[in-house]
N, C-alpha and C positions, 0 to 999 in steps of 0.2 A: 399481492404485488409488493415489490420492494423498491425503494428509492435510495440511492447512494449519492451523497454529495461530498466531494473532496474539497479540501482547502489546504493552504500552507505552502504551495509551490512558490517558486520565484527564482531570482538570480543570486547566486552565491559564489564566492571565490573558492578555488580548490583548497581543501583543508578545513573548510567551514562546515557548518551543520544546518540542517533543516528538520522541521517536524511537520509531517503531513498528517492530516486528520480526515477521517471518513465517518460521516454521520449517516447511520442507516435508519430508515423508517419502514414500517410495514410489518410483515410477518416475522416474528422472532424465530420461528422454526426455520424459515428460509435464510436466516442469517446466523446459523450455527457456526459456520466457518466463514471468516472474512479474510481477505488477503489483498496484497498489493502486487500489481504487475506493472511493467514499464515497457515502453516501446520507443526506441531511438529511431531517428530517420533512416530509412532503408533497411531496418532490421525487423525481425519478428518480435512480437510481444513475448516477454519472458516473465516468469514468476520471480518476485522479489522476496516475499515473506507471506506466511499464513498464520492465522491464530484461530483456535477453536473457542467455543464458548467456555470450555473448561480451562482454557489457558495454555493448551499445548501449542507449540510454535514450530515452524519450519522456515529455514532461510536458504536462499540461493547461495552457493559457494562464493559468488562474487561480492556478496555483502556481509558475509559472516564476520563477526567481530566489529563491524562498523554500523550495523543496523539493529534496532530493537523495536519489535512490534509489541504493542500492548493494547489492552481492551478494557473498556468500562461498560460492563454489561447493563448496568442500571440506565445508562444513557445510550446504549447500543452504538457506541462510538469506538473506533479503532484508530490508534496513532502509530505512525511509523517515524521513529527518530533515526535520522541518518547523520552519521558523523564522519569526519575525515573524507569529505566528499571529493571525488575525482572527476575530471572532465568526462570520462566515460560513463559517469552516472547521469549525464544529461539525457533526458527522455521525457515523454509524457507518462505520468504515473496514474494508473487507474486502480480504483477500488473495485473489488469483486466479491460477491457473496453467494452463498448457497447453503443447502441443508447438510451436505457432506463434503469431504475433501474432493471427491470426484464429480460432484454435481454442484456447480457454481455458475448459474446462468445469468446472474444480475451484475450489471456493470455501471459504474459512474461515468461521468462525462470526461474525466481526466483533468489533471493539473500539471502544468509545465514546470519542470525543474531544469534549470540551466546552470552548469558549473563552469566558471571561467578559469582558465589556466593563468 
């Protein structure tokens, strides 16, 4: 069993920055790949970024150049640094984990990010 606890959300002005954190506990095999997704009101949940235990990363086009995902394997914690935030980044951000890129069944409870214009 895997538990994911997100933190770091909040209200920020456009152009500002936020750092989201996801602390994972439980099976380390089941947290080989950890990612962030987000869901804005009335929209589908979308992938923001992924990172493997080896450090390989993937980003959505919408955040490339503005987001950096990083990982501390010793603490099984993943961070998402978001810069140059835009109002369209407003969403609930969810941490997600699994054993592979295609099998990630574990979700956190989400943290709200609101970007004001």
